[in-house]
N, C-alpha and C positions, 0 to 999 in steps of 0.2 A: 765156159771159156774160163778156163783158167790160169793166171800166172805166178810167176815164183815172186815170192816179196822176202822170204826172212823178216820176220821184223818181231826184233823183240825190245818190248820194253820194261824196263824194271820201277817201280815208285814205291820211295819208304814213307811213309807216314808214319808220326807220335802222337801221344792225342793220352791228355788227362781231365782224371774227372776229384774231384774236392765236394766231398759232401761234410757238413758239419749237422749235431742235433742232438741232443738234452742238453742244451746251452743255459746252464745254470750251475748256481754259485752258494753256496750257505755259510754267511759266516760265524756261527755257534760249533760247528764241529767242523770246519774248514774240509767242504769236504766238493769238491770239480765234479761236477755230473758232464763236463760236455767232453763230446763224443765224434773224434774226426777220423773220416776215412780219405785215404787217395789211389787213386788208382788211375797207374802209366800202363799207357800200350802202345807199344810198339809194333808198326804194321807193314809187312813187304807185298807186295804184288807186282806178278811175273805177266807178261801177257805174248806167246811167242804167235804168230801169227805168218807161216809157212808157205800158208796161196792165198790168195785174193778170197776163197770164202769160205778158208776154214779156220779159227782160233780156238786156243786154248790157253788158259789160265789159270793160273792160282793165287791162294794171298795163304798168309799165315799174321795170325796176332799171340801175344804175347802176354795179355792183361799180370800186370803183379798189382797185389792191392796190400795196402799195407794200413791197419792203423790204433788206436788204443783202446782197443775195449779191454785190453786184460789188466788187471791194477796188479801191480807189486807186492808181496806180500811185506818185506821188509820195510817200508815208509808207507803205504797204503796209497800211492799215485799214480795216475796210468801211463803207462810207457807207453811210446811210439814205436811198433816195431812191425816187421813182415808178418805179412797173413799168411795170404799163398797165392798162387801163378797159374794160373793154365795157359793151353795151346789146342790156339783154333785155327785149325787147317782146313781148306774150301779148292773145291777144282773145279773148273766148269770148263767144255768145251761147247764151241759151236761151231754149225754148219749152215752156210746159207746156200739155195738151188734158185 
């Protein structure tokens, strides 16, 4: 027995992750070893249920990473900058009987 439903659900998300490592500082040569990275991940999920026992869902994540791992050669200090971006899609189909 199937019922016509036509339900669409959109779910936006935003996640952020900060990681700090190598937390050191030396006064003798004024060297800063701090490494910080920031990952911001927007995500959008869509679920469509055309009938009562059938669901199609999809989501896409777009992790954006920023960090200060590169040392600028002009002043020998780390600069916070864009590192990379990825696209992570996913599609699922669910049928119940």
